[in-house]
ZASEKOL-846958 format. One record per residue (C-alpha): residue number from 1; residue in one letter; chain; x, z, y. Coordinates in Angstrom, 1 decimal. Layout:
N
{NUM 'A' 'A' {X Z Y}}
...
END
This chain:
313
{1 'M' 'A' {-33.1 11.6 33.2}}
{2 'G' 'A' {-34.5 10.9 36.6}}
{3 'I' 'A' {-37.2 8.5 37.6}}
{4 'Y' 'A' {-34.7 5.8 38.3}}
{5 'D' 'A' {-33.9 5.4 34.6}}
{6 'R' 'A' {-37.6 4.5 33.8}}
{7 'D' 'A' {-38.6 0.9 33.7}}
{8 'Y' 'A' {-41.7 1.3 35.8}}
{9 'V' 'A' {-39.7 0.8 39.0}}
{10 'N' 'A' {-37.8 -2.5 38.7}}
{11 'R' 'A' {-38.8 -5.7 37.1}}
{12 'D' 'A' {-35.2 -6.6 36.4}}
{13 'R' 'A' {-34.9 -3.5 34.3}}
{14 'G' 'A' {-37.4 -4.5 31.6}}
{15 'I' 'A' {-40.1 -7.0 30.8}}
{16 'G' 'A' {-42.9 -7.1 33.3}}
{17 'S' 'A' {-42.0 -3.9 35.1}}
{18 'P' 'A' {-43.4 -3.6 38.7}}
{19 'G' 'A' {-41.3 -2.6 41.6}}
{20 'E' 'A' {-38.5 -3.5 44.0}}
{21 'P' 'A' {-35.7 -6.1 43.4}}
{22 'A' 'A' {-32.7 -4.9 41.5}}
{23 'G' 'A' {-30.3 -2.6 43.3}}
{24 'P' 'A' {-26.5 -2.6 43.2}}
{25 'R' 'A' {-26.5 0.0 40.3}}
{26 'L' 'A' {-27.8 -2.8 38.0}}
{27 'I' 'A' {-25.1 -5.3 38.7}}
{28 'A' 'A' {-23.0 -4.3 35.7}}
{29 'R' 'A' {-25.9 -4.8 33.3}}
{30 'L' 'A' {-25.1 -8.3 32.1}}
{31 'P' 'A' {-26.9 -10.6 31.6}}
{32 'G' 'A' {-29.8 -8.4 32.9}}
{33 'W' 'A' {-31.7 -8.4 29.6}}
{34 'S' 'A' {-33.8 -5.4 28.6}}
{35 'V' 'A' {-32.6 -3.2 25.8}}
{36 'N' 'A' {-35.4 -4.6 23.6}}
{37 'T' 'A' {-34.1 -8.1 24.1}}
{38 'W' 'A' {-30.6 -7.0 23.2}}
{39 'L' 'A' {-31.9 -5.4 20.0}}
{40 'I' 'A' {-33.6 -8.6 19.0}}
{41 'V' 'A' {-30.5 -10.8 19.8}}
{42 'I' 'A' {-28.2 -8.4 17.9}}
{43 'N' 'A' {-30.4 -8.3 14.8}}
{44 'I' 'A' {-30.6 -12.1 14.7}}
{45 'A' 'A' {-26.8 -12.5 15.3}}
{46 'V' 'A' {-25.9 -10.0 12.6}}
{47 'H' 'A' {-28.2 -11.7 10.1}}
{48 'I' 'A' {-26.7 -15.1 10.8}}
{49 'L' 'A' {-23.2 -13.7 10.4}}
{50 'A' 'A' {-24.1 -11.8 7.2}}
{51 'I' 'A' {-25.5 -14.9 5.4}}
{52 'T' 'A' {-22.8 -17.3 6.7}}
{53 'V' 'A' {-19.4 -16.2 7.8}}
{54 'F' 'A' {-19.5 -12.9 5.8}}
{55 'A' 'A' {-21.7 -14.2 2.9}}
{56 'S' 'A' {-21.1 -13.0 -0.6}}
{57 'R' 'A' {-18.8 -15.0 -2.9}}
{58 'T' 'A' {-20.7 -13.8 -5.9}}
{59 'P' 'A' {-24.2 -14.8 -7.1}}
{60 'N' 'A' {-25.6 -11.6 -5.5}}
{61 'P' 'A' {-26.1 -12.0 -1.7}}
{62 'L' 'A' {-26.0 -8.2 -1.2}}
{63 'D' 'A' {-22.4 -8.3 -2.2}}
{64 'G' 'A' {-21.5 -9.8 1.2}}
{65 'A' 'A' {-19.2 -7.8 3.4}}
{66 'F' 'A' {-21.9 -6.7 5.9}}
{67 'Y' 'A' {-24.2 -5.4 3.2}}
{68 'E' 'A' {-21.3 -3.7 1.3}}
{69 'F' 'A' {-20.4 -1.9 4.5}}
{70 'G' 'A' {-23.8 -1.3 6.1}}
{71 'A' 'A' {-26.6 -1.2 3.6}}
{72 'L' 'A' {-28.1 2.3 3.0}}
{73 'T' 'A' {-27.9 3.7 -0.5}}
{74 'V' 'A' {-28.3 7.3 -1.6}}
{75 'E' 'A' {-24.9 7.1 -3.5}}
{76 'D' 'A' {-23.1 5.9 -0.4}}
{77 'A' 'A' {-24.8 7.9 2.4}}
{78 'F' 'A' {-25.5 11.1 0.6}}
{79 'Q' 'A' {-22.9 11.5 -2.2}}
{80 'R' 'A' {-20.0 9.8 -0.4}}
{81 'L' 'A' {-21.1 11.0 3.1}}
{82 'E' 'A' {-20.9 7.5 4.6}}
{83 'V' 'A' {-23.3 8.6 7.3}}
{84 'W' 'A' {-22.8 5.6 9.5}}
{85 'R' 'A' {-25.1 3.7 7.1}}
{86 'L' 'A' {-28.1 5.5 8.6}}
{87 'L' 'A' {-27.5 3.4 11.7}}
{88 'T' 'A' {-26.0 0.2 10.3}}
{89 'F' 'A' {-28.8 -0.5 7.8}}
{90 'Q' 'A' {-31.2 -0.9 10.7}}
{91 'F' 'A' {-29.4 -4.1 11.8}}
{92 'L' 'A' {-29.3 -5.8 8.4}}
{93 'H' 'A' {-32.2 -7.7 6.7}}
{94 'S' 'A' {-32.8 -9.1 3.3}}
{95 'P' 'A' {-30.7 -12.2 2.6}}
{96 'H' 'A' {-33.4 -13.4 0.2}}
{97 'S' 'A' {-36.2 -13.9 2.7}}
{98 'L' 'A' {-36.1 -15.0 6.4}}
{99 'T' 'A' {-39.6 -13.5 6.9}}
{100 'H' 'A' {-38.2 -10.0 6.6}}
{101 'L' 'A' {-36.2 -10.6 9.8}}
{102 'L' 'A' {-38.8 -12.7 11.6}}
{103 'F' 'A' {-41.7 -10.2 11.2}}
{104 'N' 'A' {-39.5 -7.3 12.4}}
{105 'M' 'A' {-38.3 -9.2 15.4}}
{106 'F' 'A' {-41.8 -10.4 16.2}}
{107 'G' 'A' {-43.0 -6.7 16.1}}
{108 'L' 'A' {-40.2 -5.7 18.5}}
{109 'W' 'A' {-40.9 -8.6 20.9}}
{110 'I' 'A' {-44.7 -7.7 21.0}}
{111 'F' 'A' {-44.5 -3.9 21.2}}
{112 'G' 'A' {-41.0 -3.0 22.3}}
{113 'P' 'A' {-41.4 -3.8 26.1}}
{114 'M' 'A' {-44.3 -1.3 26.5}}
{115 'V' 'A' {-42.2 1.5 25.0}}
{116 'E' 'A' {-39.1 0.6 26.9}}
{117 'Q' 'A' {-41.0 0.6 30.2}}
{118 'F' 'A' {-42.5 4.0 29.4}}
{119 'L' 'A' {-39.2 5.7 28.3}}
{120 'G' 'A' {-36.5 3.8 30.3}}
{121 'R' 'A' {-33.6 1.9 28.9}}
{122 'K' 'A' {-31.4 4.7 27.4}}
{123 'R' 'A' {-34.2 6.8 26.0}}
{124 'Y' 'A' {-35.8 3.7 24.5}}
{125 'L' 'A' {-32.6 2.8 22.6}}
{126 'A' 'A' {-32.2 6.4 21.5}}
{127 'F' 'A' {-35.9 6.5 20.4}}
{128 'Y' 'A' {-35.5 3.2 18.4}}
{129 'L' 'A' {-32.4 4.4 16.6}}
{130 'V' 'A' {-33.8 7.8 15.9}}
{131 'C' 'A' {-36.9 6.3 14.3}}
{132 'G' 'A' {-34.7 4.1 12.1}}
{133 'L' 'A' {-32.5 7.2 11.2}}
{134 'F' 'A' {-35.6 9.2 10.2}}
{135 'G' 'A' {-36.8 6.3 8.1}}
{136 'G' 'A' {-33.4 6.3 6.2}}
{137 'L' 'A' {-33.5 10.1 5.8}}
{138 'L' 'A' {-37.0 10.0 4.3}}
{139 'F' 'A' {-35.8 7.3 1.9}}
{140 'I' 'A' {-32.9 9.5 0.8}}
{141 'I' 'A' {-35.1 12.7 0.5}}
{142 'L' 'A' {-37.8 11.0 -1.6}}
{143 'T' 'A' {-35.2 9.4 -3.9}}
{144 'L' 'A' {-33.4 12.8 -4.4}}
{145 'L' 'A' {-36.8 14.5 -5.1}}
{146 'G' 'A' {-37.7 11.7 -7.5}}
{147 'S' 'A' {-34.6 12.6 -9.6}}
{148 'V' 'A' {-35.9 16.1 -10.3}}
{149 'M' 'A' {-39.7 15.7 -10.5}}
{150 'Q' 'A' {-42.4 13.1 -10.8}}
{151 'A' 'A' {-45.2 12.9 -8.2}}
{152 'P' 'A' {-47.0 10.3 -6.2}}
{153 'G' 'A' {-44.9 9.1 -3.3}}
{154 'L' 'A' {-41.5 10.0 -4.8}}
{155 'L' 'A' {-39.0 7.3 -5.5}}
{156 'P' 'A' {-37.2 6.5 -8.7}}
{157 'A' 'A' {-33.7 8.0 -8.8}}
{158 'A' 'A' {-32.0 4.7 -8.2}}
{159 'Y' 'A' {-29.0 5.9 -6.2}}
{160 'T' 'A' {-27.5 2.4 -5.8}}
{161 'Q' 'A' {-30.8 0.8 -4.6}}
{162 'P' 'A' {-30.0 -0.6 -1.1}}
{163 'L' 'A' {-32.2 -0.2 1.9}}
{164 'V' 'A' {-32.0 -2.6 4.9}}
{165 'G' 'A' {-34.1 -3.6 7.8}}
{166 'A' 'A' {-35.4 -2.7 11.2}}
{167 'S' 'A' {-38.9 -1.8 10.0}}
{168 'A' 'A' {-38.5 1.9 10.4}}
{169 'G' 'A' {-37.7 1.5 14.1}}
{170 'V' 'A' {-40.5 -1.0 14.5}}
{171 'F' 'A' {-43.0 1.3 13.0}}
{172 'G' 'A' {-41.9 4.0 15.4}}
{173 'V' 'A' {-42.3 1.6 18.3}}
{174 'I' 'A' {-45.8 0.7 17.2}}
{175 'V' 'A' {-46.9 4.3 16.8}}
{176 'A' 'A' {-45.5 5.0 20.3}}
{177 'C' 'A' {-47.7 2.2 21.7}}
{178 'A' 'A' {-50.7 4.0 20.2}}
{179 'Y' 'A' {-49.8 7.0 22.4}}
{180 'I' 'A' {-48.9 5.1 25.5}}
{181 'S' 'A' {-51.9 2.9 25.7}}
{182 'P' 'A' {-54.3 3.8 22.8}}
{183 'K' 'A' {-57.3 1.8 24.1}}
{184 'S' 'A' {-55.4 -1.5 24.8}}
{185 'E' 'A' {-56.8 -4.4 22.7}}
{186 'I' 'A' {-54.6 -6.6 20.6}}
{187 'M' 'A' {-55.5 -9.7 18.6}}
{188 'L' 'A' {-54.5 -9.7 15.0}}
{189 'L' 'A' {-53.0 -12.8 13.6}}
{190 'F' 'A' {-54.7 -12.6 10.2}}
{191 'P' 'A' {-57.6 -12.3 10.5}}
{192 'P' 'A' {-57.8 -13.2 14.2}}
{193 'I' 'A' {-59.9 -10.2 15.4}}
{194 'P' 'A' {-59.4 -7.9 18.4}}
{195 'M' 'A' {-58.5 -4.3 17.7}}
{196 'K' 'A' {-57.7 -1.1 19.7}}
{197 'M' 'A' {-53.9 -0.3 19.7}}
{198 'R' 'A' {-54.5 3.1 18.2}}
{199 'T' 'A' {-56.6 1.7 15.4}}
{200 'F' 'A' {-54.1 -1.0 14.6}}
{201 'A' 'A' {-51.1 1.4 14.7}}
{202 'Y' 'A' {-52.5 4.2 12.5}}
{203 'G' 'A' {-54.2 1.6 10.2}}
{204 'Y' 'A' {-50.8 0.0 9.7}}
{205 'V' 'A' {-49.2 3.4 8.9}}
{206 'A' 'A' {-52.1 4.2 6.5}}
{207 'I' 'A' {-51.4 1.0 4.6}}
{208 'A' 'A' {-47.8 1.9 4.2}}
{209 'L' 'A' {-48.6 5.4 3.0}}
{210 'I' 'A' {-51.1 4.2 0.4}}
{211 'S' 'A' {-48.5 1.6 -0.8}}
{212 'L' 'A' {-45.9 4.4 -1.1}}
{213 'L' 'A' {-48.3 6.7 -3.0}}
{214 'M' 'A' {-49.3 3.9 -5.4}}
{215 'G' 'A' {-45.6 3.1 -6.2}}
{216 'A' 'A' {-45.7 -0.4 -4.7}}
{217 'Q' 'A' {-42.8 -2.7 -5.4}}
{218 'N' 'A' {-41.3 -2.1 -2.0}}
{219 'A' 'A' {-41.9 1.7 -2.2}}
{220 'G' 'A' {-38.4 2.4 -0.7}}
{221 'G' 'A' {-39.2 0.3 2.3}}
{222 'E' 'A' {-42.6 2.0 2.7}}
{223 'A' 'A' {-40.8 5.4 2.7}}
{224 'A' 'A' {-38.7 4.2 5.6}}
{225 'H' 'A' {-41.8 2.9 7.4}}
{226 'I' 'A' {-43.4 6.4 7.1}}
{227 'G' 'A' {-40.2 8.1 8.3}}
{228 'G' 'A' {-40.0 5.9 11.3}}
{229 'A' 'A' {-43.7 6.3 12.1}}
{230 'L' 'A' {-43.4 10.1 11.9}}
{231 'A' 'A' {-40.4 10.1 14.2}}
{232 'G' 'A' {-42.2 7.8 16.6}}
{233 'F' 'A' {-45.2 10.1 16.7}}
{234 'I' 'A' {-43.0 13.1 17.5}}
{235 'F' 'A' {-40.4 11.7 19.9}}
{236 'I' 'A' {-42.8 9.7 22.1}}
{237 'R' 'A' {-44.5 13.1 22.9}}
{238 'K' 'A' {-41.2 15.0 23.2}}
{239 'S' 'A' {-39.0 12.3 24.7}}
{240 'H' 'A' {-36.9 14.9 26.6}}
{241 'L' 'A' {-35.3 15.6 23.2}}
{242 'L' 'A' {-33.7 12.1 23.4}}
{243 'T' 'A' {-32.0 12.7 26.8}}
{244 'D' 'A' {-28.6 13.9 25.3}}
{245 'F' 'A' {-28.6 11.4 22.4}}
{246 'F' 'A' {-25.6 9.6 23.8}}
{247 'D' 'A' {-23.6 12.7 24.6}}
{248 'V' 'A' {-21.1 11.8 21.9}}
{249 'F' 'A' {-19.6 9.6 24.6}}
{250 'G' 'A' {-19.6 12.3 27.3}}
{251 'D' 'A' {-21.6 15.3 28.7}}
{252 'S' 'A' {-24.6 14.0 30.5}}
{253 'R' 'A' {-24.9 17.4 32.3}}
{254 'Q' 'A' {-21.6 16.9 34.1}}
{255 'P' 'A' {-21.7 15.7 37.7}}
{256 'R' 'A' {-21.7 12.0 38.4}}
{257 'R' 'A' {-19.1 10.6 40.8}}
{258 'G' 'A' {-20.2 11.9 44.2}}
{259 'G' 'A' {-23.2 13.6 42.7}}
{260 'K' 'A' {-24.4 17.0 41.7}}
{261 'K' 'A' {-24.7 18.4 38.2}}
{262 'K' 'A' {-28.0 17.9 36.5}}
{263 'S' 'A' {-30.2 20.8 35.5}}
{264 'R' 'A' {-31.2 21.0 31.8}}
{265 'G' 'A' {-34.5 22.6 32.8}}
{266 'S' 'A' {-36.1 19.6 34.4}}
{267 'V' 'A' {-36.4 15.9 33.5}}
{268 'Y' 'A' {-35.8 15.2 37.2}}
{269 'G' 'A' {-32.5 17.3 37.3}}
{270 'N' 'A' {-32.3 18.6 40.9}}
{271 'Y' 'A' {-35.1 16.3 42.1}}
{272 'K' 'A' {-37.3 19.1 43.4}}
{273 'N' 'A' {-34.8 19.7 46.2}}
{274 'A' 'A' {-34.3 16.0 46.9}}
{275 'P' 'A' {-36.1 13.8 49.5}}
{276 'G' 'A' {-38.9 11.4 48.5}}
{277 'P' 'A' {-42.2 11.9 46.7}}
{278 'H' 'A' {-43.0 15.3 45.2}}
{279 'P' 'A' {-42.4 15.5 41.5}}
{280 'D' 'A' {-45.9 16.6 40.9}}
{281 'E' 'A' {-47.2 13.4 42.4}}
{282 'I' 'A' {-44.8 11.4 40.1}}
{283 'D' 'A' {-46.0 13.4 37.1}}
{284 'K' 'A' {-49.6 12.4 37.9}}
{285 'I' 'A' {-48.7 8.8 38.1}}
{286 'L' 'A' {-46.7 8.8 34.9}}
{287 'Q' 'A' {-49.6 10.6 33.2}}
{288 'K' 'A' {-51.9 7.8 34.3}}
{289 'V' 'A' {-49.5 5.2 32.9}}
{290 'S' 'A' {-49.5 7.2 29.6}}
{291 'Q' 'A' {-53.3 7.2 29.4}}
{292 'K' 'A' {-54.3 3.8 30.9}}
{293 'G' 'A' {-51.1 1.7 30.9}}
{294 'L' 'A' {-49.0 0.2 33.7}}
{295 'A' 'A' {-51.7 -2.3 34.8}}
{296 'S' 'A' {-53.9 0.6 35.9}}
{297 'L' 'A' {-51.5 1.6 38.8}}
{298 'S' 'A' {-52.5 0.8 42.4}}
{299 'E' 'A' {-50.1 -0.8 44.8}}
{300 'K' 'A' {-49.7 2.6 46.5}}
{301 'E' 'A' {-48.8 4.2 43.2}}
{302 'K' 'A' {-46.3 1.5 42.4}}
{303 'K' 'A' {-44.7 2.0 45.9}}
{304 'T' 'A' {-44.5 5.7 45.3}}
{305 'L' 'A' {-42.6 5.1 42.0}}
{306 'A' 'A' {-40.3 2.6 43.8}}
{307 'E' 'A' {-39.7 5.2 46.6}}
{308 'A' 'A' {-38.9 7.8 44.0}}
{309 'S' 'A' {-36.3 5.6 42.4}}
{310 'K' 'A' {-34.4 5.4 45.7}}
{311 'H' 'A' {-33.9 9.2 45.6}}
{312 'D' 'A' {-33.1 9.4 41.8}}
{313 'P' 'A' {-30.6 12.2 41.3}}
END
């Protein structure tokens, strides 16, 4: 992925991004929303459809068509190999409580833009889905282990217990924010006190871990939270691993129309031989963003990133 795919460069490519007006390559991105906005809209739309048009005709809301097809259970995903559920469960929320959806979407709305700006559109989507997938995998692993032994943190062997929700992805996003801008201050809602991003993120994860070890009522959900947080911790530091996530739809190493083949050895592809700012200069600016946030960039540095985007391979 070249610098053009990052959301530092163009404010039309994400929420609050600095840079030049949108170029012609963005015309097809209708209606111009960020990936984070699309995720919020899709989650809300799916929930509305799940509890209305496709609602259950039985007393159990989880018997509805969307939950039957998309909720994650060990029986379905592991024993029946219905692996798509590792993705679909991330877009379903409890039909019993609207707060499940609202809190997750609020978390995405607050923290998602920072991570999307840091990673770029495609890698942010891959990052979010991978965090959710890891959350589902840890839920399955701890349930399977709970069927053969007893230990703190292991889940009861309830193979038909469903898991739904975007919480694993949201936890990954929050942990990513702690890496991108650890010293940023956020204001808690309850109680309304300021807190460093890093303290908030890791404190939030610690609460989930303690709840899991103590066998809380929502232990399955806490397992997913921890799985998502672990994935977020890893992949925000090794985001190059996300580059080929969508290669199921084609080989990203193949030449674009009228372009040259990308090199796997560099995040910039053939950027080193291209005109524009030197990649070492770009690396320094991106490192500054990682440590101090986007607001720390000078006008000159913003212009350098914008110039780099014009020569994106």
